[in-house]
C-alpha positions in Angstrom: 17.8 15.3 -7.0 14.6 17.1 -6.1 14.6 19.0 -2.8 11.8 20.1 -0.6 12.6 23.7 -1.4 12.3 23.2 -5.1 9.1 21.1 -4.8 7.5 23.9 -2.7 8.4 26.5 -5.3 6.5 24.5 -7.9 3.6 22.8 -6.1 1.3 23.1 -3.1 0.4 19.9 -1.2 -2.7 19.7 1.0 -2.1 17.0 3.6 -5.8 16.9 4.4 -6.9 16.0 0.9 -3.6 14.6 -0.5 -4.0 16.8 -3.6 -1.1 18.6 -5.3 -1.7 21.8 -7.2 0.6 23.9 -9.4 1.4 27.2 -7.6 1.6 29.1 -10.9 -1.9 28.0 -12.2 -3.7 26.6 -9.1 -4.6 23.5 -11.2 -4.5 20.0 -9.8 -1.7 17.8 -11.1 -1.2 14.1 -11.5 -2.2 11.1 -13.6 -2.8 7.5 -12.7 -0.2 4.8 -13.5 -1.2 1.3 -14.6 -0.6 0.2 -11.0 -3.0 2.8 -9.6 -0.5 5.3 -8.2 -0.8 9.0 -8.9 2.1 10.3 -10.9 3.3 13.9 -11.1 5.7 15.2 -13.7 8.3 17.7 -12.6 10.9 19.4 -14.8 14.4 19.2 -13.4 17.3 20.6 -15.5 15.0 20.7 -18.5 13.9 17.1 -18.3 10.5 16.0 -17.2 10.7 13.3 -14.5 7.7 11.4 -13.2 7.4 11.0 -9.4 4.9 9.0 -7.4 2.7 11.5 -5.6 3.0 9.7 -2.2 6.8 10.1 -2.3 6.4 13.8 -3.1 4.0 14.2 -0.2 6.6 12.7 2.1 9.3 15.0 0.7 7.0 18.0 0.9 6.1 17.3 4.5 9.3 15.8 6.0 12.0 17.4 3.9 13.3 14.1 2.6 12.2 11.1 0.5 11.1 8.0 2.6 14.1 5.7 3.2 12.5 2.7 1.5 8.8 2.5 0.7 5.7 4.5 1.6 2.7 2.4 2.5 -0.9 3.5 1.9 -2.6 2.5 5.1 -6.0 2.0 3.6 -4.6 0.2 0.5 -5.8 2.8 -2.0 -2.7 3.8 -4.0 -4.0 7.2 -5.0 -5.1 8.3 -1.5 -2.2 10.5 -0.7 -3.5 12.2 2.5 -0.7 12.4 5.0 -2.7 10.3 7.6 -2.8 7.5 5.0 1.0 7.4 4.4 3.6 5.7 6.5 7.2 4.6 6.0 7.6 0.9 5.4 10.3 -1.6 4.4 9.7 -3.9 1.5 8.2 -6.7 3.6 5.8 -4.4 5.4 4.7 -2.7 2.2 3.9 -6.2 0.8 1.9 -7.3 3.8 -0.6 -4.5 3.5 -2.1 -5.6 0.1 -5.6 -6.7 -0.9 -6.8 -9.8 -2.6 -5.0 -10.6 -5.9 -7.1 -10.4 -9.1 -6.9 -14.1 -9.6 -8.1 -15.0 -6.0 -11.2 -17.2 -6.2 -11.7 -17.9 -2.5 -12.5 -14.4 -1.3 -9.9 -14.7 1.4 -6.2 -13.6 1.5 -3.7 -16.4 1.9 -6.3 -19.2 1.3 -6.4 -21.8 -1.4 -8.4 -25.0 -2.0 -6.2 -28.1 -2.0 -8.0 -30.6 -4.3 -6.0 -33.6 -3.2 -7.3 -33.4 0.4 -10.6 -31.6 -0.3 -9.6 -29.0 2.4 -8.7 -25.3 2.5 -5.1 -24.3 3.1 -4.0 -21.1 4.8 -0.5 -19.7 4.2 1.2 -16.4 5.0 4.5 -14.8 4.2 6.6 -13.4 7.0 10.1 -12.0 6.6 10.4 -13.5 3.1 9.4 -17.0 4.1 6.1 -18.9 3.5 4.5 -20.1 6.7 1.8 -22.8 6.6 -1.2 -22.2 8.8 -2.7 -25.7 8.3 -5.6 -27.3 6.6 -9.2 -26.2 7.4 -12.7 -27.5 6.7 -14.0 -24.2 5.3 -12.6 -21.2 3.5 -13.9 -19.1 6.4 -11.8 -21.0 8.9 -8.7 -20.7 6.8 -9.4 -17.0 6.3 -9.7 -16.6 10.1 -6.4 -18.4 10.6 -4.7 -16.1 8.1 -6.1 -13.0 9.8 -5.0 -14.1 13.3 -1.5 -14.9 12.0 -1.3 -11.6 10.0 -2.2 -9.6 13.1 0.5 -11.4 15.1 3.2 -11.4 12.4 2.6 -8.2 10.5 1.6 -6.0 13.4 0.1 -2.7 12.1 0.8 -3.7 8.5 -1.5 -6.7 8.6 -3.8 -5.1 6.1 -7.5 -4.5 6.0 -8.9 -7.5 4.1 -11.9 -9.1 5.8 -11.1 -7.5 9.2 -14.7 -7.0 10.2 -15.7 -10.6 9.4 -13.2 -12.2 11.8 -12.7 -9.8 14.6 -12.8 -11.6 18.0 
């Protein structure tokens, strides 16, 4: 298991920029995963092990790995500045996500229901799907989702379409 002391012997972490550099060479380290996270390889007992940079930032700063997940507040998985990282459980980490690639409505939690010709808003809370009703427009359904997300997900409601529907 990697410790804070071992990590600090190998790398420097700048909490203002989120950048890790090798102490020996001063070079930036890390490469992007398919999911967009920054990965850093560290040799432990002769084996190279990949770590997600945000987990290393937490270890470097706090002396331990986060208990469950580390959420990127702004949603950018490679922004590892300390102000952009917060501990989260699996539900909270899932709440703060952007639009899925296959989203065609432009609004999180909104789908078009062909049978009724109306827009449906749904949200997940504590592992259960909650219906937010049928709406005449995608914008109305998006606003219903955002209101529910703010109430149910608290600070983890995400940043999708916030400016559009602020009341």
